[in-house]
DSSP file (Angstrom, degrees, kcal/mol; ACC not computed):
  #  RESIDUE AA STRUCTURE BP1 BP2  ACC     N-H-->O    O-->H-N    N-H-->O    O-->H-N    TCO  KAPPA ALPHA  PHI   PSI    X-CA   Y-CA   Z-CA
    1    1 A M              0   0    0      0, 0.0     2,-0.7     0, 0.0    29,-0.1   0.000 360.0 360.0 360.0 129.0   78.2   91.8   86.2
    2    2 A N        +     0   0    0     27,-0.0     2,-0.2    28,-0.0    27,-0.0  -0.892 360.0 170.7-111.0 101.3   76.8   95.3   86.5
    3    3 A T        -     0   0    0     -2,-0.7     2,-0.4    23,-0.0    25,-0.1  -0.643  27.2-123.7-111.7 165.8   78.8   97.1   89.2
    4    4 A Q        +     0   0    0     -2,-0.2    22,-2.9    23,-0.1     2,-0.4  -0.902  24.6 177.3-115.0 138.4   78.9  100.7   90.3
    5    5 A V  E     -A   25   0A   0     -2,-0.4     2,-0.5    20,-0.2    20,-0.2  -0.994  14.0-155.8-134.8 143.0   82.0  102.9   90.6
    6    6 A L  E     -A   24   0A   0     18,-2.6    18,-2.4    -2,-0.4     2,-0.5  -0.974  11.1-167.9-115.6 134.0   82.3  106.5   91.6
    7    7 A I  E     -A   23   0A   0     -2,-0.5     2,-0.4    16,-0.2    16,-0.2  -0.982   5.1-177.6-124.3 131.6   85.2  108.5   90.4
    8    8 A R  E     -A   22   0A   0     14,-2.2    14,-3.1    -2,-0.5     2,-0.5  -0.993   7.1-164.6-129.2 134.0   86.2  111.9   91.7
    9    9 A I  E     +A   21   0A   0     -2,-0.4    12,-0.2    12,-0.2    -2,-0.0  -0.975  14.9 174.4-122.0 122.1   89.0  114.0   90.4
   10   10 A D  E     -A   20   0A   0     10,-2.7    10,-3.3    -2,-0.5     2,-0.1  -0.951  31.2-119.4-127.3 143.3   90.3  116.9   92.5
   11   11 A P  E     -A   19   0A   0      0, 0.0     2,-0.7     0, 0.0     8,-0.2  -0.465  29.5-123.6 -69.2 155.0   93.2  119.3   92.2
   12   12 A I  E >   -A   15   0A   0      6,-1.1     3,-2.2     3,-0.7     6,-0.3  -0.925  20.9-142.1-103.5 115.1   95.6  119.2   95.1
   13   13 A E  T 3  S+     0   0    0     -2,-0.7    -1,-0.2     1,-0.3     5,-0.0   0.827  95.5  40.4 -50.1 -48.3   95.7  122.7   96.4
   14   14 A E  T 3  S+     0   0    0      1,-0.2    -1,-0.3    -3,-0.1    -2,-0.0   0.510 116.5  54.1 -83.3  -1.6   99.3  123.0   97.2
   15   15 A K  E X   -A   12   0A   0     -3,-2.2     3,-1.9     3,-0.1    -3,-0.7  -0.812  62.2-174.9-133.6  90.7  100.4  121.1   94.1
   16   16 A P  E 3  S+     0   0A   0      0, 0.0    -1,-0.1     0, 0.0    -3,-0.1   0.735  86.2  50.1 -62.1 -23.6   99.0  122.6   90.9
   17   17 A N  E 3  S+     0   0A   0     31,-0.1    32,-2.7    -6,-0.1    33,-1.8   0.323  98.2  86.1 -96.8   7.9  100.4  119.8   88.6
   18   18 A F  E <   - b   0  50A   0     -3,-1.9    -6,-1.1    -6,-0.3     2,-0.4  -0.794  56.5-165.5-107.1 149.2   99.0  117.1   90.8
   19   19 A R  E     -Ab  11  51A   0     31,-1.9    33,-2.9    -2,-0.3     2,-0.6  -0.999  13.8-142.1-132.9 141.2   95.5  115.5   90.7
   20   20 A L  E     -Ab  10  52A   0    -10,-3.3   -10,-2.7    -2,-0.4     2,-0.6  -0.903  15.9-165.6-101.2 121.0   93.8  113.3   93.3
   21   21 A V  E     -Ab   9  53A   0     31,-3.2    33,-2.9    -2,-0.6     2,-0.6  -0.936   3.9-167.4-110.5 113.7   91.7  110.5   91.7
   22   22 A T  E     -Ab   8  54A   0    -14,-3.1   -14,-2.2    -2,-0.6     2,-0.5  -0.900   1.5-168.8-106.9 120.9   89.4  108.8   94.2
   23   23 A L  E     -A    7   0A   0     31,-1.9    34,-0.4    -2,-0.6     2,-0.4  -0.922   7.1-178.8-108.5 131.9   87.7  105.6   93.1
   24   24 A S  E     +A    6   0A   0    -18,-2.4   -18,-2.6    -2,-0.5     2,-0.4  -0.968  47.2  10.0-128.3 144.9   84.9  104.1   95.2
   25   25 A G  E    S-Ac   5  58A   0     32,-2.6    34,-3.9    -2,-0.4    35,-1.2  -0.736 103.3 -28.8  97.7-139.4   82.9  101.0   94.7
   26   26 A Q  E     - c   0  60A   0    -22,-2.9     2,-0.5    -2,-0.4    35,-0.2  -0.969  47.6-162.6-126.4 133.1   83.7   98.2   92.3
   27   27 A V  E     + c   0  61A   0     33,-2.9    35,-0.6    -2,-0.4     2,-0.2  -0.965  29.0 133.7-118.1 126.0   85.6   98.5   89.0
   28   28 A D  S >> S-     0   0    0     -2,-0.5     4,-1.6    33,-0.2     3,-1.5  -0.808  71.8 -65.9-148.9-167.8   85.4   95.8   86.3
   29   29 A E  T 34 S+     0   0    0      1,-0.3     4,-0.4    -2,-0.2   -27,-0.0   0.730 123.6  65.3 -63.1 -21.2   84.8   95.4   82.6
   30   30 A S  T 34 S+     0   0    0      1,-0.2    -1,-0.3   -29,-0.1   -28,-0.0   0.754 121.8  14.8 -74.6 -21.9   81.2   96.7   82.9
   31   31 A N  T X> S+     0   0    0     -3,-1.5     4,-1.2     2,-0.1     3,-1.0   0.353  93.3 102.0-133.6   5.0   82.3  100.1   84.1
   32   32 A L  H 3X S+     0   0    0     -4,-1.6     4,-2.8     1,-0.3     5,-0.2   0.855  77.0  65.0 -59.4 -34.1   86.0  100.4   83.3
   33   33 A H  H 3> S+     0   0    0     -4,-0.4     4,-2.3     1,-0.2    -1,-0.3   0.840  98.0  54.3 -59.2 -33.1   85.1  102.5   80.2
   34   34 A M  H <> S+     0   0    0     -3,-1.0     4,-1.6     2,-0.2    -1,-0.2   0.911 110.7  45.3 -65.9 -42.3   83.7  105.3   82.5
   35   35 A V  H  X S+     0   0    0     -4,-1.2     4,-2.2     2,-0.2     5,-0.2   0.932 112.4  51.6 -65.3 -45.5   87.0  105.4   84.4
   36   36 A E  H  X S+     0   0    0     -4,-2.8     4,-2.3     1,-0.2    -2,-0.2   0.908 107.4  53.1 -58.3 -44.6   89.0  105.4   81.2
   37   37 A E  H  X S+     0   0    0     -4,-2.3     4,-0.6     1,-0.2    -1,-0.2   0.896 113.1  43.0 -59.6 -41.9   87.0  108.3   79.7
   38   38 A Q  H  X S+     0   0    0     -4,-1.6     4,-0.6     1,-0.2    -1,-0.2   0.830 118.5  43.0 -76.5 -31.0   87.6  110.4   82.7
   39   39 A L  H  X S+     0   0    0     -4,-2.2     4,-2.7     1,-0.2     5,-0.3   0.734  94.7  78.6 -88.2 -22.1   91.3  109.6   83.2
   40   40 A E  H  X S+     0   0    0     -4,-2.3     4,-1.7     1,-0.2    -1,-0.2   0.904  96.0  46.6 -52.2 -47.7   92.3  109.8   79.5
   41   41 A T  H  X S+     0   0    0     -4,-0.6     4,-0.9     1,-0.2    -1,-0.2   0.900 113.0  49.6 -64.4 -41.2   92.4  113.6   79.5
   42   42 A L  H >< S+     0   0    0     -4,-0.6     3,-0.7     1,-0.2     6,-0.2   0.932 109.4  50.2 -64.9 -45.7   94.4  113.7   82.7
   43   43 A V  H 3< S+     0   0    0     -4,-2.7    -1,-0.2     1,-0.2    -2,-0.2   0.866 118.1  39.4 -62.2 -36.7   97.0  111.2   81.6
   44   44 A N  H 3< S+     0   0    0     -4,-1.7     2,-0.4    -5,-0.3    -1,-0.2   0.489  89.2 109.1 -93.3  -3.8   97.6  113.0   78.3
   45   45 A H    X<  -     0   0    0     -4,-0.9     3,-0.9    -3,-0.7    -4,-0.0  -0.610  62.0-146.8 -79.3 127.0   97.4  116.6   79.7
   46   46 A D  T 3  S+     0   0    0     -2,-0.4    -1,-0.1     1,-0.2    -4,-0.0   0.828  95.5  56.4 -62.4 -33.5  100.8  118.3   79.8
   47   47 A D  T 3  S+     0   0    0      2,-0.0     2,-0.8     1,-0.0    -1,-0.2   0.700  89.5  82.1 -76.1 -19.1  100.0  120.2   82.9
   48   48 A V    <   +     0   0    0     -3,-0.9   -30,-0.2    -6,-0.2     3,-0.1  -0.790  47.7 161.9 -90.0 114.3   99.2  117.1   85.0
   49   49 A R        +     0   0    0    -32,-2.7    33,-2.7    -2,-0.8     2,-0.4   0.680  62.3  34.7-103.4 -24.4  102.6  115.6   86.2
   50   50 A V  E     -bd  18  82A   0    -33,-1.8   -31,-1.9    31,-0.2     2,-0.5  -0.995  57.7-163.9-138.6 131.1  101.4  113.4   89.0
   51   51 A L  E     -bd  19  83A   0     31,-2.0    33,-2.3    -2,-0.4     2,-0.6  -0.968   8.5-165.4-110.7 126.7   98.3  111.3   89.6
   52   52 A V  E     -bd  20  84A   0    -33,-2.9   -31,-3.2    -2,-0.5     2,-0.6  -0.951   8.9-154.2-111.8 117.2   97.6  110.2   93.1
   53   53 A F  E     -bd  21  85A   0     31,-3.3    33,-3.2    -2,-0.6     2,-0.7  -0.810   2.1-156.4 -95.6 124.7   94.9  107.4   93.4
   54   54 A N  E     +bd  22  86A   0    -33,-2.9   -31,-1.9    -2,-0.6     3,-0.2  -0.890  17.2 172.1 -97.8 115.5   93.0  107.1   96.6
   55   55 A F    >   +     0   0    0     31,-2.1     3,-1.4    -2,-0.7    34,-1.0   0.128  38.7 118.1-109.1  19.5   91.7  103.5   96.9
   56   56 A R  T 3  S+     0   0    0     30,-0.3    -1,-0.2     1,-0.3   -32,-0.1   0.892  87.3  31.2 -53.2 -44.2   90.3  103.7  100.4
   57   57 A D  T 3  S+     0   0    0    -34,-0.4   -32,-2.6    -3,-0.2     2,-0.6   0.187  88.7 119.5-103.3  15.1   86.7  103.0   99.3
   58   58 A L  E <   +c   25   0A   0     -3,-1.4    31,-0.3   -34,-0.3    34,-0.3  -0.737  36.5 179.1 -83.1 120.9   87.6  100.8   96.3
   59   59 A E  E     +     0   0A   0    -34,-3.9     2,-0.3    -2,-0.6   -33,-0.2   0.774  57.8   9.7 -95.1 -29.6   86.0   97.4   97.0
   60   60 A F  E     +c   26   0A   0    -35,-1.2   -33,-2.9    31,-0.0     2,-0.3  -0.992  49.9 173.8-156.7 140.1   86.9   95.4   94.0
   61   61 A I  E     -c   27   0A   0     -2,-0.3     2,-0.2   -35,-0.2   -33,-0.2  -0.977  16.9-152.1-139.3 153.4   89.1   95.4   90.8
   62   62 A N     >  -     0   0    0    -35,-0.6     4,-2.0    -2,-0.3     3,-0.4  -0.548  40.5 -83.6-115.9-174.3   89.6   92.7   88.3
   63   63 A S  H  > S+     0   0    0      1,-0.2     4,-2.4     2,-0.2     5,-0.1   0.812 124.8  56.7 -64.0 -31.7   92.5   91.8   85.9
   64   64 A R  H  > S+     0   0    0      2,-0.2     4,-2.1     1,-0.2    -1,-0.2   0.903 108.0  48.3 -66.3 -38.8   91.3   94.3   83.2
   65   65 A V  H  > S+     0   0    0     -3,-0.4     4,-2.7     2,-0.2    -2,-0.2   0.906 110.2  51.2 -66.6 -41.7   91.5   97.1   85.7
   66   66 A I  H  X S+     0   0    0     -4,-2.0     4,-2.2     1,-0.2    -2,-0.2   0.920 110.1  50.2 -60.1 -43.6   94.9   96.0   86.8
   67   67 A G  H  X S+     0   0    0     -4,-2.4     4,-2.1     1,-0.2    -2,-0.2   0.893 109.7  50.8 -60.5 -40.3   96.0   96.0   83.2
   68   68 A Y  H  X S+     0   0    0     -4,-2.1     4,-2.5     2,-0.2    -2,-0.2   0.914 107.9  52.0 -65.0 -42.5   94.6   99.5   82.8
   69   69 A L  H  X S+     0   0    0     -4,-2.7     4,-2.6     1,-0.2    -1,-0.2   0.910 110.0  49.8 -59.4 -41.2   96.5  100.8   85.8
   70   70 A L  H  X S+     0   0    0     -4,-2.2     4,-2.5     2,-0.2    -1,-0.2   0.889 109.0  52.3 -64.1 -38.7   99.7   99.4   84.3
   71   71 A S  H  X S+     0   0    0     -4,-2.1     4,-2.5     2,-0.2    -2,-0.2   0.901 109.5  48.7 -62.7 -42.8   98.8  101.1   81.0
   72   72 A I  H  X S+     0   0    0     -4,-2.5     4,-2.7     2,-0.2     5,-0.3   0.945 111.3  50.8 -60.1 -48.6   98.4  104.4   82.8
   73   73 A Y  H  X S+     0   0    0     -4,-2.6     4,-2.8     1,-0.2    -2,-0.2   0.922 110.8  48.0 -56.5 -46.6  101.7  103.9   84.6
   74   74 A S  H  X S+     0   0    0     -4,-2.5     4,-2.3     1,-0.2    -1,-0.2   0.928 112.7  48.1 -61.8 -46.5  103.5  103.1   81.4
   75   75 A S  H  X S+     0   0    0     -4,-2.5     4,-1.1     1,-0.2    -1,-0.2   0.912 114.9  45.5 -61.8 -42.7  102.1  106.2   79.6
   76   76 A M  H  <>S+     0   0    0     -4,-2.7     5,-3.4     1,-0.2     3,-0.3   0.907 111.2  51.7 -70.2 -41.1  102.9  108.4   82.5
   77   77 A A  H ><5S+     0   0    0     -4,-2.8     3,-1.8    -5,-0.3    -2,-0.2   0.903 106.7  54.6 -62.1 -40.4  106.5  107.0   82.9
   78   78 A E  H 3<5S+     0   0    0     -4,-2.3    -1,-0.2     1,-0.3    -2,-0.2   0.826 110.5  46.5 -60.8 -31.7  107.1  107.6   79.2
   79   79 A A  T 3<5S-     0   0    0     -4,-1.1    -1,-0.3    -3,-0.3    -2,-0.2   0.225 121.0-109.4 -95.1  13.6  106.2  111.2   79.6
   80   80 A D  T < 5S+     0   0    0     -3,-1.8     2,-0.2     1,-0.2    -3,-0.2   0.873  76.6 134.4  59.0  39.8  108.3  111.5   82.8
   81   81 A K      < -     0   0    0     -5,-3.4     2,-0.3    -8,-0.1    -1,-0.2  -0.669  44.4-134.7-110.8 169.2  105.2  111.7   85.0
   82   82 A R  E     -d   50   0A   0    -33,-2.7   -31,-2.0    -2,-0.2     2,-0.3  -0.844  11.9-164.5-129.0 163.9  104.5  109.9   88.2
   83   83 A M  E     +d   51   0A   0     -2,-0.3    23,-0.8   -33,-0.2     2,-0.3  -0.992   8.9 179.7-145.2 146.8  101.7  108.0   89.8
   84   84 A A  E     -de  52 106A   0    -33,-2.3   -31,-3.3    -2,-0.3     2,-0.4  -0.955  19.3-137.3-145.1 162.8  101.0  107.0   93.4
   85   85 A I  E     -de  53 107A   0     21,-2.5    23,-2.8    -2,-0.3     2,-0.3  -0.982  21.9-173.7-122.8 134.6   98.4  105.1   95.5
   86   86 A V  E     +de  54 108A   0    -33,-3.2   -31,-2.1    -2,-0.4   -30,-0.3  -0.929  59.2   3.7-127.6 154.4   97.2  106.3   98.9
   87   87 A E  S    S+     0   0    0     21,-1.4     2,-0.2    -2,-0.3    22,-0.1   0.747  75.1 173.8  50.0  35.5   94.9  104.8  101.6
   88   88 A S        -     0   0    0     20,-0.4   -32,-0.2   -35,-0.1    -1,-0.2  -0.490  32.5-118.2 -71.9 139.9   94.3  101.5   99.8
   89   89 A N     >  -     0   0    0    -34,-1.0     4,-2.4   -31,-0.3     5,-0.2  -0.356  30.0-105.5 -72.1 163.0   92.4   99.0  101.7
   90   90 A Q  H  > S+     0   0    0      1,-0.2     4,-2.4     2,-0.2     5,-0.2   0.845 115.8  53.9 -63.0 -37.4   94.2   95.7  102.5
   91   91 A N  H  > S+     0   0    0      2,-0.2     4,-1.8     1,-0.2    -1,-0.2   0.944 113.0  42.1 -63.8 -48.0   92.3   93.6  100.0
   92   92 A I  H  > S+     0   0    0    -34,-0.3     4,-2.5     1,-0.2     5,-0.2   0.906 114.2  52.4 -65.9 -41.4   93.1   95.9   97.0
   93   93 A M  H  X S+     0   0    0     -4,-2.4     4,-2.4     1,-0.2    -1,-0.2   0.893 107.3  52.8 -63.6 -38.5   96.7   96.3   98.2
   94   94 A S  H  X S+     0   0    0     -4,-2.4     4,-2.4    -5,-0.2    -1,-0.2   0.905 110.3  47.6 -62.2 -41.7   97.2   92.6   98.4
   95   95 A I  H  X S+     0   0    0     -4,-1.8     4,-1.8     2,-0.2     6,-0.2   0.934 113.3  47.1 -65.3 -47.0   96.0   92.2   94.8
   96   96 A L  H  <>S+     0   0    0     -4,-2.5     5,-1.8     1,-0.2     6,-1.0   0.869 114.3  47.8 -63.9 -36.1   98.2   95.0   93.6
   97   97 A S  H ><5S+     0   0    0     -4,-2.4     3,-1.0    -5,-0.2    -1,-0.2   0.899 107.3  56.0 -70.1 -40.9  101.2   93.5   95.5
   98   98 A L  H 3<5S+     0   0    0     -4,-2.4    -2,-0.2     1,-0.3    -1,-0.2   0.870 111.1  43.6 -59.5 -39.0  100.6   90.0   94.2
   99   99 A V  T 3<5S-     0   0    0     -4,-1.8    -1,-0.3    -5,-0.1    -2,-0.2   0.446 117.9-111.5 -90.3   0.6  100.7   91.1   90.6
  100  100 A G  T X>5S+     0   0    0     -3,-1.0     3,-1.3    -4,-0.3     4,-0.5   0.505  79.2 126.4  89.9   3.8  103.8   93.3   91.2
  101  101 A L  H >>< +     0   0    0     -5,-1.8     4,-2.9     1,-0.3     3,-1.2   0.832  67.7  63.8 -65.2 -30.4  102.2   96.8   90.7
  102  102 A T  H 34 S+     0   0    0     -6,-1.0    -1,-0.3     1,-0.3     5,-0.2   0.678  95.0  59.6 -71.3 -13.8  103.5   98.0   94.1
  103  103 A T  H <4 S+     0   0    0     -3,-1.3    -1,-0.3    -6,-0.1    -2,-0.2   0.703 116.3  33.8 -81.2 -18.8  107.1   97.6   92.9
  104  104 A L  H << S+     0   0    0     -3,-1.2     2,-0.5    -4,-0.5    -2,-0.2   0.807 117.2  51.6 -98.3 -40.8  106.3  100.1   90.1
  105  105 A I  S  < S-     0   0    0     -4,-2.9    -1,-0.2   -23,-0.1   -21,-0.2  -0.882  84.4-122.6-109.6 125.8  103.9  102.5   91.7
  106  106 A G  E     -e   84   0A   0    -23,-0.8   -21,-2.5    -2,-0.5     2,-0.4  -0.370  26.2-160.5 -63.9 140.9  104.6  104.1   95.1
  107  107 A H  E     -e   85   0A   0    -23,-0.2     2,-0.3    -5,-0.2   -21,-0.2  -0.992   9.8-177.0-130.2 136.3  102.0  103.4   97.8
  108  108 A Y  E     -e   86   0A   0    -23,-2.8   -21,-1.4    -2,-0.4   -20,-0.4  -0.903  36.3-121.4-134.6 154.3  101.5  105.5  100.9
  109  109 A G  S    S-     0   0    0     -2,-0.3     2,-0.3   -23,-0.2   -23,-0.1   0.835  92.7  -5.2 -65.3 -33.4   99.3  105.5  104.0
  110  110 A N  S  > S-     0   0    0    -24,-0.1     4,-1.8   -25,-0.1     5,-0.1  -0.938  76.7 -94.5-153.7 174.2   97.9  108.9  103.3
  111  111 A L  H  > S+     0   0    0     -2,-0.3     4,-2.8     1,-0.2     5,-0.2   0.870 118.0  57.4 -63.8 -39.6   98.0  111.9  100.9
  112  112 A S  H  > S+     0   0    0      1,-0.2     4,-1.9     2,-0.2    -1,-0.2   0.919 106.9  48.7 -60.3 -43.7  100.4  113.8  103.2
  113  113 A E  H  > S+     0   0    0      1,-0.2     4,-1.6     2,-0.2    -1,-0.2   0.924 112.2  49.1 -60.5 -44.0  103.0  111.0  103.1
  114  114 A A  H  X S+     0   0    0     -4,-1.8     4,-2.6     1,-0.2    -2,-0.2   0.922 109.1  51.8 -62.1 -45.0  102.7  110.8   99.3
  115  115 A L  H  < S+     0   0    0     -4,-2.8     4,-0.2     1,-0.2    -1,-0.2   0.856 106.2  54.9 -63.7 -34.9  103.1  114.5   98.8
  116  116 A E  H >< S+     0   0    0     -4,-1.9     3,-0.6    -5,-0.2    -1,-0.2   0.906 115.1  39.0 -62.7 -41.2  106.3  114.6  100.9
  117  117 A V  H 3< S+     0   0    0     -4,-1.6    -2,-0.2     1,-0.2    -1,-0.2   0.831 112.9  55.1 -78.7 -33.2  107.9  111.9   98.7
  118  118 A L  T 3<        0   0    0     -4,-2.6    -1,-0.2     1,-0.2    -2,-0.2   0.267 360.0 360.0 -88.0  12.4  106.6  113.2   95.4
  119  119 A E    <         0   0    0     -3,-0.6    -1,-0.2    -4,-0.2    -2,-0.1   0.507 360.0 360.0 -45.5 360.0  108.0  116.7   95.8
């Protein structure tokens, strides 16, 4: 399967140690490497303390992507960093909930809600 994903990484203006990672499209084994390449630096960067993932326009993820998200979570937790999900569509949220990721990673309706909790 050859799917397309767009990844955008933005600083969060009022939070210099936070980054907003927006994924759009479909992520599977055919393009996961592109996501990994872009996120690797963020996860390991000392100045980045919180990653907020916006999944509003994410249409599809498979088990490898879920495993990768768990790997990011583990790496960040070991470094006393945090991660959150905002604006996830219902299908993606159902999958993440089914595999238990929502018990580990905070999920919020929008960025403002997440920022209030992640102070």
